[in-house]
PyMOL CGO cylinders between C-alpha atoms (Angstrom):
from pymol import cmd
from pymol.cgo import CYLINDER

trace = [
    CYLINDER, 18.96, -13.29, -8.72, 19.73, -9.75, -8.09, 0.3, 1, 1, 1, 1, 1, 1,
    CYLINDER, 19.73, -9.75, -8.09, 20.37, -8.24, -4.44, 0.3, 1, 1, 1, 1, 1, 1,
    CYLINDER, 20.37, -8.24, -4.44, 19.00, -4.37, -3.82, 0.3, 1, 1, 1, 1, 1, 1,
    CYLINDER, 19.00, -4.37, -3.82, 19.85, -3.79, -0.12, 0.3, 1, 1, 1, 1, 1, 1,
    CYLINDER, 19.85, -3.79, -0.12, 20.11, -0.64, 2.09, 0.3, 1, 1, 1, 1, 1, 1,
    CYLINDER, 20.11, -0.64, 2.09, 19.49, 2.02, -0.42, 0.3, 1, 1, 1, 1, 1, 1,
    CYLINDER, 19.49, 2.02, -0.42, 17.42, 5.36, -0.55, 0.3, 1, 1, 1, 1, 1, 1,
    CYLINDER, 17.42, 5.36, -0.55, 15.43, 5.81, -3.36, 0.3, 1, 1, 1, 1, 1, 1,
    CYLINDER, 15.43, 5.81, -3.36, 13.26, 8.93, -3.00, 0.3, 1, 1, 1, 1, 1, 1,
    CYLINDER, 13.26, 8.93, -3.00, 11.68, 12.14, -4.83, 0.3, 1, 1, 1, 1, 1, 1,
    CYLINDER, 11.68, 12.14, -4.83, 10.92, 10.55, -8.14, 0.3, 1, 1, 1, 1, 1, 1,
    CYLINDER, 10.92, 10.55, -8.14, 8.04, 12.97, -9.53, 0.3, 1, 1, 1, 1, 1, 1,
    CYLINDER, 8.04, 12.97, -9.53, 6.56, 13.07, -12.97, 0.3, 1, 1, 1, 1, 1, 1,
    CYLINDER, 6.56, 13.07, -12.97, 3.75, 11.21, -14.77, 0.3, 1, 1, 1, 1, 1, 1,
    CYLINDER, 3.75, 11.21, -14.77, 5.53, 7.96, -15.36, 0.3, 1, 1, 1, 1, 1, 1,
    CYLINDER, 5.53, 7.96, -15.36, 7.90, 8.18, -12.30, 0.3, 1, 1, 1, 1, 1, 1,
    CYLINDER, 7.90, 8.18, -12.30, 8.98, 5.06, -10.39, 0.3, 1, 1, 1, 1, 1, 1,
    CYLINDER, 8.98, 5.06, -10.39, 11.40, 4.58, -7.46, 0.3, 1, 1, 1, 1, 1, 1,
    CYLINDER, 11.40, 4.58, -7.46, 12.50, 0.90, -7.94, 0.3, 1, 1, 1, 1, 1, 1,
    CYLINDER, 12.50, 0.90, -7.94, 11.03, -1.02, -11.25, 0.3, 1, 1, 1, 1, 1, 1,
    CYLINDER, 11.03, -1.02, -11.25, 11.43, -4.53, -11.91, 0.3, 1, 1, 1, 1, 1, 1,
    CYLINDER, 11.43, -4.53, -11.91, 10.81, -5.66, -15.38, 0.3, 1, 1, 1, 1, 1, 1,
    CYLINDER, 10.81, -5.66, -15.38, 11.65, -9.05, -16.40, 0.3, 1, 1, 1, 1, 1, 1,
    CYLINDER, 11.65, -9.05, -16.40, 13.77, -9.80, -13.02, 0.3, 1, 1, 1, 1, 1, 1,
    CYLINDER, 13.77, -9.80, -13.02, 13.06, -13.51, -11.14, 0.3, 1, 1, 1, 1, 1, 1,
    CYLINDER, 13.06, -13.51, -11.14, 14.26, -14.76, -7.77, 0.3, 1, 1, 1, 1, 1, 1,
    CYLINDER, 14.26, -14.76, -7.77, 15.68, -11.60, -6.30, 0.3, 1, 1, 1, 1, 1, 1,
    CYLINDER, 15.68, -11.60, -6.30, 16.28, -10.14, -2.93, 0.3, 1, 1, 1, 1, 1, 1,
    CYLINDER, 16.28, -10.14, -2.93, 15.15, -6.54, -2.23, 0.3, 1, 1, 1, 1, 1, 1,
    CYLINDER, 15.15, -6.54, -2.23, 16.08, -5.93, 1.53, 0.3, 1, 1, 1, 1, 1, 1,
    CYLINDER, 16.08, -5.93, 1.53, 16.33, -2.96, 3.74, 0.3, 1, 1, 1, 1, 1, 1,
    CYLINDER, 16.33, -2.96, 3.74, 15.52, -0.19, 1.28, 0.3, 1, 1, 1, 1, 1, 1,
    CYLINDER, 15.52, -0.19, 1.28, 13.81, 3.38, 2.01, 0.3, 1, 1, 1, 1, 1, 1,
    CYLINDER, 13.81, 3.38, 2.01, 11.56, 4.28, -0.87, 0.3, 1, 1, 1, 1, 1, 1,
    CYLINDER, 11.56, 4.28, -0.87, 10.03, 7.75, -0.13, 0.3, 1, 1, 1, 1, 1, 1,
    CYLINDER, 10.03, 7.75, -0.13, 7.99, 10.34, -1.93, 0.3, 1, 1, 1, 1, 1, 1,
    CYLINDER, 7.99, 10.34, -1.93, 7.90, 8.82, -5.34, 0.3, 1, 1, 1, 1, 1, 1,
    CYLINDER, 7.90, 8.82, -5.34, 5.25, 8.79, -7.57, 0.3, 1, 1, 1, 1, 1, 1,
    CYLINDER, 5.25, 8.79, -7.57, 5.36, 5.03, -7.50, 0.3, 1, 1, 1, 1, 1, 1,
    CYLINDER, 5.36, 5.03, -7.50, 7.78, 3.49, -5.07, 0.3, 1, 1, 1, 1, 1, 1,
    CYLINDER, 7.78, 3.49, -5.07, 7.70, -0.05, -6.46, 0.3, 1, 1, 1, 1, 1, 1,
    CYLINDER, 7.70, -0.05, -6.46, 6.57, -1.52, -9.86, 0.3, 1, 1, 1, 1, 1, 1,
    CYLINDER, 6.57, -1.52, -9.86, 6.64, -5.22, -10.89, 0.3, 1, 1, 1, 1, 1, 1,
    CYLINDER, 6.64, -5.22, -10.89, 5.95, -6.05, -14.41, 0.3, 1, 1, 1, 1, 1, 1,
    CYLINDER, 5.95, -6.05, -14.41, 6.82, -9.55, -15.63, 0.3, 1, 1, 1, 1, 1, 1,
    CYLINDER, 6.82, -9.55, -15.63, 8.85, -10.08, -12.53, 0.3, 1, 1, 1, 1, 1, 1,
    CYLINDER, 8.85, -10.08, -12.53, 8.14, -13.40, -10.48, 0.3, 1, 1, 1, 1, 1, 1,
    CYLINDER, 8.14, -13.40, -10.48, 9.24, -15.09, -7.18, 0.3, 1, 1, 1, 1, 1, 1,
    CYLINDER, 9.24, -15.09, -7.18, 11.15, -11.99, -5.58, 0.3, 1, 1, 1, 1, 1, 1,
    CYLINDER, 11.15, -11.99, -5.58, 11.42, -11.38, -1.90, 0.3, 1, 1, 1, 1, 1, 1,
    CYLINDER, 11.42, -11.38, -1.90, 10.86, -8.40, -0.52, 0.3, 1, 1, 1, 1, 1, 1,
    CYLINDER, 10.86, -8.40, -0.52, 11.87, -8.02, 3.19, 0.3, 1, 1, 1, 1, 1, 1,
    CYLINDER, 11.87, -8.02, 3.19, 11.87, -4.89, 5.88, 0.3, 1, 1, 1, 1, 1, 1,
    CYLINDER, 11.87, -4.89, 5.88, 11.88, -2.09, 3.45, 0.3, 1, 1, 1, 1, 1, 1,
    CYLINDER, 11.88, -2.09, 3.45, 10.19, 1.03, 4.12, 0.3, 1, 1, 1, 1, 1, 1,
    CYLINDER, 10.19, 1.03, 4.12, 7.90, 2.45, 1.58, 0.3, 1, 1, 1, 1, 1, 1,
    CYLINDER, 7.90, 2.45, 1.58, 6.90, 6.01, 3.08, 0.3, 1, 1, 1, 1, 1, 1,
    CYLINDER, 6.90, 6.01, 3.08, 4.67, 9.13, 1.38, 0.3, 1, 1, 1, 1, 1, 1,
    CYLINDER, 4.67, 9.13, 1.38, 4.35, 7.55, -2.19, 0.3, 1, 1, 1, 1, 1, 1,
    CYLINDER, 4.35, 7.55, -2.19, 1.48, 8.38, -4.30, 0.3, 1, 1, 1, 1, 1, 1,
    CYLINDER, 1.48, 8.38, -4.30, 1.43, 4.53, -4.56, 0.3, 1, 1, 1, 1, 1, 1,
    CYLINDER, 1.43, 4.53, -4.56, 3.64, 2.11, -2.67, 0.3, 1, 1, 1, 1, 1, 1,
    CYLINDER, 3.64, 2.11, -2.67, 3.47, -1.01, -4.56, 0.3, 1, 1, 1, 1, 1, 1,
    CYLINDER, 3.47, -1.01, -4.56, 2.02, -1.25, -7.90, 0.3, 1, 1, 1, 1, 1, 1,
    CYLINDER, 2.02, -1.25, -7.90, 1.61, -4.83, -9.43, 0.3, 1, 1, 1, 1, 1, 1,
    CYLINDER, 1.61, -4.83, -9.43, 1.03, -6.04, -12.84, 0.3, 1, 1, 1, 1, 1, 1,
    CYLINDER, 1.03, -6.04, -12.84, -0.37, -9.58, -13.53, 0.3, 1, 1, 1, 1, 1, 1,
    CYLINDER, -0.37, -9.58, -13.53, 2.38, -10.94, -15.02, 0.3, 1, 1, 1, 1, 1, 1,
    CYLINDER, 2.38, -10.94, -15.02, 4.19, -10.24, -11.58, 0.3, 1, 1, 1, 1, 1, 1,
    CYLINDER, 4.19, -10.24, -11.58, 3.71, -13.67, -9.88, 0.3, 1, 1, 1, 1, 1, 1,
    CYLINDER, 3.71, -13.67, -9.88, 4.59, -15.27, -6.56, 0.3, 1, 1, 1, 1, 1, 1,
    CYLINDER, 4.59, -15.27, -6.56, 6.35, -12.30, -5.13, 0.3, 1, 1, 1, 1, 1, 1,
    CYLINDER, 6.35, -12.30, -5.13, 6.58, -12.60, -1.22, 0.3, 1, 1, 1, 1, 1, 1,
    CYLINDER, 6.58, -12.60, -1.22, 6.40, -9.41, 1.00, 0.3, 1, 1, 1, 1, 1, 1,
    CYLINDER, 6.40, -9.41, 1.00, 7.46, -9.56, 4.86, 0.3, 1, 1, 1, 1, 1, 1,
    CYLINDER, 7.46, -9.56, 4.86, 8.17, -7.32, 7.60, 0.3, 1, 1, 1, 1, 1, 1,
    CYLINDER, 8.17, -7.32, 7.60, 8.19, -4.31, 5.24, 0.3, 1, 1, 1, 1, 1, 1,
    CYLINDER, 8.19, -4.31, 5.24, 6.56, -0.72, 6.42, 0.3, 1, 1, 1, 1, 1, 1,
    CYLINDER, 6.56, -0.72, 6.42, 3.73, 0.71, 4.56, 0.3, 1, 1, 1, 1, 1, 1,
    CYLINDER, 3.73, 0.71, 4.56, 3.07, 4.43, 6.15, 0.3, 1, 1, 1, 1, 1, 1,
    CYLINDER, 3.07, 4.43, 6.15, 1.55, 7.63, 4.94, 0.3, 1, 1, 1, 1, 1, 1,
    CYLINDER, 1.55, 7.63, 4.94, 0.85, 6.45, 1.13, 0.3, 1, 1, 1, 1, 1, 1,
    CYLINDER, 0.85, 6.45, 1.13, -1.76, 7.54, -0.81, 0.3, 1, 1, 1, 1, 1, 1,
    CYLINDER, -1.76, 7.54, -0.81, -2.48, 3.92, -2.05, 0.3, 1, 1, 1, 1, 1, 1,
    CYLINDER, -2.48, 3.92, -2.05, -0.46, 1.11, -0.34, 0.3, 1, 1, 1, 1, 1, 1,
    CYLINDER, -0.46, 1.11, -0.34, -1.01, -1.41, -3.21, 0.3, 1, 1, 1, 1, 1, 1,
    CYLINDER, -1.01, -1.41, -3.21, -2.63, -1.24, -6.54, 0.3, 1, 1, 1, 1, 1, 1,
    CYLINDER, -2.63, -1.24, -6.54, -2.91, -4.48, -8.94, 0.3, 1, 1, 1, 1, 1, 1,
    CYLINDER, -2.91, -4.48, -8.94, -3.54, -4.26, -12.40, 0.3, 1, 1, 1, 1, 1, 1,
    CYLINDER, -3.54, -4.26, -12.40, -5.43, -7.15, -13.84, 0.3, 1, 1, 1, 1, 1, 1,
    CYLINDER, -5.43, -7.15, -13.84, -5.73, -10.53, -12.00, 0.3, 1, 1, 1, 1, 1, 1,
    CYLINDER, -5.73, -10.53, -12.00, -3.60, -13.41, -10.93, 0.3, 1, 1, 1, 1, 1, 1,
    CYLINDER, -3.60, -13.41, -10.93, -0.95, -11.90, -9.41, 0.3, 1, 1, 1, 1, 1, 1,
    CYLINDER, -0.95, -11.90, -9.41, -0.64, -14.56, -6.77, 0.3, 1, 1, 1, 1, 1, 1,
    CYLINDER, -0.64, -14.56, -6.77, 1.36, -12.37, -4.29, 0.3, 1, 1, 1, 1, 1, 1,
    CYLINDER, 1.36, -12.37, -4.29, 2.19, -13.76, -0.70, 0.3, 1, 1, 1, 1, 1, 1,
    CYLINDER, 2.19, -13.76, -0.70, 1.86, -10.82, 2.02, 0.3, 1, 1, 1, 1, 1, 1,
    CYLINDER, 1.86, -10.82, 2.02, 3.76, -12.74, 4.58, 0.3, 1, 1, 1, 1, 1, 1,
    CYLINDER, 3.76, -12.74, 4.58, 6.41, -15.23, 5.38, 0.3, 1, 1, 1, 1, 1, 1,
    CYLINDER, 6.41, -15.23, 5.38, 6.60, -17.97, 8.25, 0.3, 1, 1, 1, 1, 1, 1,
    CYLINDER, 6.60, -17.97, 8.25, 3.88, -15.91, 10.11, 0.3, 1, 1, 1, 1, 1, 1,
    CYLINDER, 3.88, -15.91, 10.11, 5.25, -12.76, 9.59, 0.3, 1, 1, 1, 1, 1, 1,
    CYLINDER, 5.25, -12.76, 9.59, 3.32, -10.24, 7.66, 0.3, 1, 1, 1, 1, 1, 1,
    CYLINDER, 3.32, -10.24, 7.66, 3.76, -6.36, 7.10, 0.3, 1, 1, 1, 1, 1, 1,
    CYLINDER, 3.76, -6.36, 7.10, 3.37, -3.17, 9.13, 0.3, 1, 1, 1, 1, 1, 1,
    CYLINDER, 3.37, -3.17, 9.13, 0.57, -1.02, 7.71, 0.3, 1, 1, 1, 1, 1, 1,
    CYLINDER, 0.57, -1.02, 7.71, -0.25, 2.68, 8.92, 0.3, 1, 1, 1, 1, 1, 1,
    CYLINDER, -0.25, 2.68, 8.92, -4.18, 1.66, 7.90, 0.3, 1, 1, 1, 1, 1, 1,
    CYLINDER, -4.18, 1.66, 7.90, -4.03, -1.20, 9.96, 0.3, 1, 1, 1, 1, 1, 1,
    CYLINDER, -4.03, -1.20, 9.96, -7.58, -1.45, 12.23, 0.3, 1, 1, 1, 1, 1, 1,
    CYLINDER, -7.58, -1.45, 12.23, -7.19, -4.52, 13.87, 0.3, 1, 1, 1, 1, 1, 1,
    CYLINDER, -7.19, -4.52, 13.87, -5.88, -5.31, 17.29, 0.3, 1, 1, 1, 1, 1, 1,
    CYLINDER, -5.88, -5.31, 17.29, -3.05, -7.80, 18.94, 0.3, 1, 1, 1, 1, 1, 1,
    CYLINDER, -3.05, -7.80, 18.94, -4.78, -9.62, 21.64, 0.3, 1, 1, 1, 1, 1, 1,
    CYLINDER, -4.78, -9.62, 21.64, -2.19, -12.06, 22.47, 0.3, 1, 1, 1, 1, 1, 1,
    CYLINDER, -2.19, -12.06, 22.47, 0.81, -9.36, 22.31, 0.3, 1, 1, 1, 1, 1, 1,
    CYLINDER, 0.81, -9.36, 22.31, 2.77, -11.11, 19.86, 0.3, 1, 1, 1, 1, 1, 1,
    CYLINDER, 2.77, -11.11, 19.86, 3.21, -8.43, 17.76, 0.3, 1, 1, 1, 1, 1, 1,
    CYLINDER, 3.21, -8.43, 17.76, 0.87, -9.91, 14.77, 0.3, 1, 1, 1, 1, 1, 1,
    CYLINDER, 0.87, -9.91, 14.77, -2.62, -8.64, 14.32, 0.3, 1, 1, 1, 1, 1, 1,
    CYLINDER, -2.62, -8.64, 14.32, -5.08, -11.04, 14.79, 0.3, 1, 1, 1, 1, 1, 1,
    CYLINDER, -5.08, -11.04, 14.79, -7.18, -9.80, 11.72, 0.3, 1, 1, 1, 1, 1, 1,
    CYLINDER, -7.18, -9.80, 11.72, -5.99, -10.00, 8.19, 0.3, 1, 1, 1, 1, 1, 1,
    CYLINDER, -5.99, -10.00, 8.19, -5.33, -6.46, 6.65, 0.3, 1, 1, 1, 1, 1, 1,
    CYLINDER, -5.33, -6.46, 6.65, -7.33, -5.82, 3.32, 0.3, 1, 1, 1, 1, 1, 1,
    CYLINDER, -7.33, -5.82, 3.32, -4.84, -4.28, 1.06, 0.3, 1, 1, 1, 1, 1, 1,
    CYLINDER, -4.84, -4.28, 1.06, -6.52, -2.76, -2.11, 0.3, 1, 1, 1, 1, 1, 1,
    CYLINDER, -6.52, -2.76, -2.11, -9.33, -0.28, -1.27, 0.3, 1, 1, 1, 1, 1, 1,
    CYLINDER, -9.33, -0.28, -1.27, -12.39, 0.45, -3.40, 0.3, 1, 1, 1, 1, 1, 1,
    CYLINDER, -12.39, 0.45, -3.40, -10.26, 3.41, -5.14, 0.3, 1, 1, 1, 1, 1, 1,
    CYLINDER, -10.26, 3.41, -5.14, -7.13, 1.20, -5.35, 0.3, 1, 1, 1, 1, 1, 1,
    CYLINDER, -7.13, 1.20, -5.35, -8.98, -1.38, -7.03, 0.3, 1, 1, 1, 1, 1, 1,
    CYLINDER, -8.98, -1.38, -7.03, -10.66, 1.15, -9.66, 0.3, 1, 1, 1, 1, 1, 1,
    CYLINDER, -10.66, 1.15, -9.66, -7.06, 2.29, -9.97, 0.3, 1, 1, 1, 1, 1, 1,
    CYLINDER, -7.06, 2.29, -9.97, -5.64, -0.89, -10.92, 0.3, 1, 1, 1, 1, 1, 1,
    CYLINDER, -5.64, -0.89, -10.92, -8.28, -1.18, -13.84, 0.3, 1, 1, 1, 1, 1, 1,
    CYLINDER, -8.28, -1.18, -13.84, -8.28, 2.32, -14.88, 0.3, 1, 1, 1, 1, 1, 1,
    CYLINDER, -8.28, 2.32, -14.88, -4.92, 4.08, -14.49, 0.3, 1, 1, 1, 1, 1, 1,
    CYLINDER, -4.92, 4.08, -14.49, -6.80, 7.77, -15.58, 0.3, 1, 1, 1, 1, 1, 1,
    CYLINDER, -6.80, 7.77, -15.58, -8.55, 7.61, -12.23, 0.3, 1, 1, 1, 1, 1, 1,
    CYLINDER, -8.55, 7.61, -12.23, -4.87, 8.45, -10.60, 0.3, 1, 1, 1, 1, 1, 1,
    CYLINDER, -4.87, 8.45, -10.60, -6.23, 12.08, -11.47, 0.3, 1, 1, 1, 1, 1, 1,
    CYLINDER, -6.23, 12.08, -11.47, -8.44, 11.83, -8.77, 0.3, 1, 1, 1, 1, 1, 1,
    CYLINDER, -8.44, 11.83, -8.77, -5.95, 10.46, -6.45, 0.3, 1, 1, 1, 1, 1, 1,
    CYLINDER, -5.95, 10.46, -6.45, -6.38, 12.41, -3.26, 0.3, 1, 1, 1, 1, 1, 1,
    CYLINDER, -6.38, 12.41, -3.26, -9.81, 14.36, -4.00, 0.3, 1, 1, 1, 1, 1, 1,
    CYLINDER, -9.81, 14.36, -4.00, -13.07, 14.08, -2.51, 0.3, 1, 1, 1, 1, 1, 1,
    CYLINDER, -13.07, 14.08, -2.51, -13.98, 11.50, -4.85, 0.3, 1, 1, 1, 1, 1, 1,
    CYLINDER, -13.98, 11.50, -4.85, -11.49, 9.01, -3.60, 0.3, 1, 1, 1, 1, 1, 1,
    CYLINDER, -11.49, 9.01, -3.60, -11.84, 9.92, 0.06, 0.3, 1, 1, 1, 1, 1, 1,
    CYLINDER, -11.84, 9.92, 0.06, -15.85, 9.33, -0.36, 0.3, 1, 1, 1, 1, 1, 1,
    CYLINDER, -15.85, 9.33, -0.36, -15.05, 5.79, -1.63, 0.3, 1, 1, 1, 1, 1, 1,
    CYLINDER, -15.05, 5.79, -1.63, -13.11, 5.35, 1.60, 0.3, 1, 1, 1, 1, 1, 1,
    CYLINDER, -13.11, 5.35, 1.60, -15.74, 6.65, 3.80, 0.3, 1, 1, 1, 1, 1, 1,
    CYLINDER, -15.74, 6.65, 3.80, -18.30, 4.34, 1.96, 0.3, 1, 1, 1, 1, 1, 1,
    CYLINDER, -18.30, 4.34, 1.96, -16.07, 1.34, 2.24, 0.3, 1, 1, 1, 1, 1, 1,
    CYLINDER, -16.07, 1.34, 2.24, -15.72, 1.93, 5.95, 0.3, 1, 1, 1, 1, 1, 1,
    CYLINDER, -15.72, 1.93, 5.95, -19.33, 2.40, 6.41, 0.3, 1, 1, 1, 1, 1, 1,
    CYLINDER, -19.33, 2.40, 6.41, -19.75, -1.38, 4.78, 0.3, 1, 1, 1, 1, 1, 1,
    CYLINDER, -19.75, -1.38, 4.78, -21.18, -0.33, 1.60, 0.3, 1, 1, 1, 1, 1, 1,
    CYLINDER, -21.18, -0.33, 1.60, -18.59, -1.26, -0.95, 0.3, 1, 1, 1, 1, 1, 1,
    CYLINDER, -18.59, -1.26, -0.95, -15.56, -3.37, -0.99, 0.3, 1, 1, 1, 1, 1, 1,
    CYLINDER, -15.56, -3.37, -0.99, -12.25, -3.87, -2.60, 0.3, 1, 1, 1, 1, 1, 1,
    CYLINDER, -12.25, -3.87, -2.60, -10.68, -7.02, -4.02, 0.3, 1, 1, 1, 1, 1, 1,
    CYLINDER, -10.68, -7.02, -4.02, -10.45, -10.01, -1.29, 0.3, 1, 1, 1, 1, 1, 1,
    CYLINDER, -10.45, -10.01, -1.29, -5.82, -9.53, -1.23, 0.3, 1, 1, 1, 1, 1, 1,
    CYLINDER, -5.82, -9.53, -1.23, -5.16, -9.29, 2.20, 0.3, 1, 1, 1, 1, 1, 1,
    CYLINDER, -5.16, -9.29, 2.20, -2.26, -9.72, 4.50, 0.3, 1, 1, 1, 1, 1, 1,
    CYLINDER, -2.26, -9.72, 4.50, -2.97, -12.48, 7.03, 0.3, 1, 1, 1, 1, 1, 1,
    CYLINDER, -2.97, -12.48, 7.03, -0.27, -11.59, 9.61, 0.3, 1, 1, 1, 1, 1, 1,
    CYLINDER, -0.27, -11.59, 9.61, -0.20, -7.53, 9.97, 0.3, 1, 1, 1, 1, 1, 1,
    CYLINDER, -0.20, -7.53, 9.97, 2.65, -6.49, 11.98, 0.3, 1, 1, 1, 1, 1, 1,
    CYLINDER, 2.65, -6.49, 11.98, 1.64, -3.99, 14.87, 0.3, 1, 1, 1, 1, 1, 1,
    CYLINDER, 1.64, -3.99, 14.87, 3.68, -1.51, 16.59, 0.3, 1, 1, 1, 1, 1, 1,
    CYLINDER, 3.68, -1.51, 16.59, 7.30, -0.71, 15.80, 0.3, 1, 1, 1, 1, 1, 1,
    CYLINDER, 7.30, -0.71, 15.80, 8.88, 2.25, 14.26, 0.3, 1, 1, 1, 1, 1, 1,
    CYLINDER, 8.88, 2.25, 14.26, 6.63, 4.36, 11.91, 0.3, 1, 1, 1, 1, 1, 1,
    CYLINDER, 6.63, 4.36, 11.91, 6.98, 7.12, 9.38, 0.3, 1, 1, 1, 1, 1, 1,
    CYLINDER, 6.98, 7.12, 9.38, 6.87, 9.65, 12.25, 0.3, 1, 1, 1, 1, 1, 1,
    CYLINDER, 6.87, 9.65, 12.25, 10.13, 8.27, 13.84, 0.3, 1, 1, 1, 1, 1, 1,
    CYLINDER, 10.13, 8.27, 13.84, 11.95, 7.50, 10.71, 0.3, 1, 1, 1, 1, 1, 1,
    CYLINDER, 11.95, 7.50, 10.71, 12.85, 11.25, 10.20, 0.3, 1, 1, 1, 1, 1, 1,
    CYLINDER, 12.85, 11.25, 10.20, 9.87, 12.51, 8.61, 0.3, 1, 1, 1, 1, 1, 1,
    CYLINDER, 9.87, 12.51, 8.61, 6.67, 13.89, 9.92, 0.3, 1, 1, 1, 1, 1, 1,
    CYLINDER, 6.67, 13.89, 9.92, 3.77, 11.79, 10.96, 0.3, 1, 1, 1, 1, 1, 1,
    CYLINDER, 3.77, 11.79, 10.96, 0.37, 11.01, 9.76, 0.3, 1, 1, 1, 1, 1, 1,
    CYLINDER, 0.37, 11.01, 9.76, -1.15, 10.93, 6.30, 0.3, 1, 1, 1, 1, 1, 1,
    CYLINDER, -1.15, 10.93, 6.30, -0.29, 13.02, 3.27, 0.3, 1, 1, 1, 1, 1, 1,
    CYLINDER, -0.29, 13.02, 3.27, -0.63, 16.38, 3.82, 0.3, 1, 1, 1, 1, 1, 1,
    CYLINDER, -0.63, 16.38, 3.82, -4.70, 17.51, 3.61, 0.3, 1, 1, 1, 1, 1, 1,
    CYLINDER, -4.70, 17.51, 3.61, -5.96, 13.93, 3.79, 0.3, 1, 1, 1, 1, 1, 1,
    CYLINDER, -5.96, 13.93, 3.79, -8.00, 14.99, 6.91, 0.3, 1, 1, 1, 1, 1, 1,
    CYLINDER, -8.00, 14.99, 6.91, -9.33, 17.85, 5.20, 0.3, 1, 1, 1, 1, 1, 1,
    CYLINDER, -9.33, 17.85, 5.20, -10.30, 15.93, 2.16, 0.3, 1, 1, 1, 1, 1, 1,
    CYLINDER, -10.30, 15.93, 2.16, -12.17, 13.02, 4.55, 0.3, 1, 1, 1, 1, 1, 1,
    CYLINDER, -12.17, 13.02, 4.55, -14.05, 15.79, 6.08, 0.3, 1, 1, 1, 1, 1, 1,
    CYLINDER, -14.05, 15.79, 6.08, -14.97, 17.41, 2.88, 0.3, 1, 1, 1, 1, 1, 1,
    CYLINDER, -14.97, 17.41, 2.88, -15.95, 14.16, 1.41, 0.3, 1, 1, 1, 1, 1, 1,
    CYLINDER, -15.95, 14.16, 1.41, -18.15, 13.17, 4.25, 0.3, 1, 1, 1, 1, 1, 1,
    CYLINDER, -18.15, 13.17, 4.25, -20.08, 16.68, 3.76, 0.3, 1, 1, 1, 1, 1, 1,
    CYLINDER, -20.08, 16.68, 3.76, -20.84, 16.00, -0.32, 0.3, 1, 1, 1, 1, 1, 1,
    CYLINDER, -20.84, 16.00, -0.32, -21.85, 12.26, 0.50, 0.3, 1, 1, 1, 1, 1, 1,
    CYLINDER, -21.85, 12.26, 0.50, -24.03, 13.30, 3.34, 0.3, 1, 1, 1, 1, 1, 1,
    CYLINDER, -24.03, 13.30, 3.34, -24.47, 11.93, 6.70, 0.3, 1, 1, 1, 1, 1, 1,
    CYLINDER, -24.47, 11.93, 6.70, -27.36, 9.64, 5.87, 0.3, 1, 1, 1, 1, 1, 1,
    CYLINDER, -27.36, 9.64, 5.87, -25.73, 8.07, 2.76, 0.3, 1, 1, 1, 1, 1, 1,
    CYLINDER, -25.73, 8.07, 2.76, -22.66, 7.00, 4.84, 0.3, 1, 1, 1, 1, 1, 1,
    CYLINDER, -22.66, 7.00, 4.84, -23.88, 5.96, 8.29, 0.3, 1, 1, 1, 1, 1, 1,
    CYLINDER, -23.88, 5.96, 8.29, -26.49, 3.25, 8.99, 0.3, 1, 1, 1, 1, 1, 1,
]
cmd.load_cgo(trace, "trace")
């Protein structure tokens, strides 16, 4: 039953650095915080039934890391922008809820559309990329974060060749204010486009496109 509100937590760097870690914390409210430029923005371990609302997770290597013992946590109205990995899940059975009362979260990587103009995307947003799924099962894979190997997996996934886990945000928020209007430069982390192009060249056009 802790309340953590309106804080700025940033620039936590190092092998085990975390911006905000909840260990054995239940039924708490985390609202309106900015977690920026951390190795891990938020980490939950053995913490259940916590609510995360209107937080901004920007420019982290991993925005949210969930251990299987973190169950029934709720995320709604949070902004995930320009993180290398938005969500990494270690183990199974986290049972995380990614929307509340029909309101999900805003994801810079969302590729769906809002046809009826209600601010909610018509398609669910898949949370775990193929690389994030590998990272959750094998933490040493973090060494390849941001490399052509990780970018190649993303390209393959977009071409329909591979898939991550089935976790998704059923009601993603579209529009609104992103990191580019939040006092930080917009877009993906530095070099992401270059890495994607390099991976495209390594994998080969014929291996990626149908």
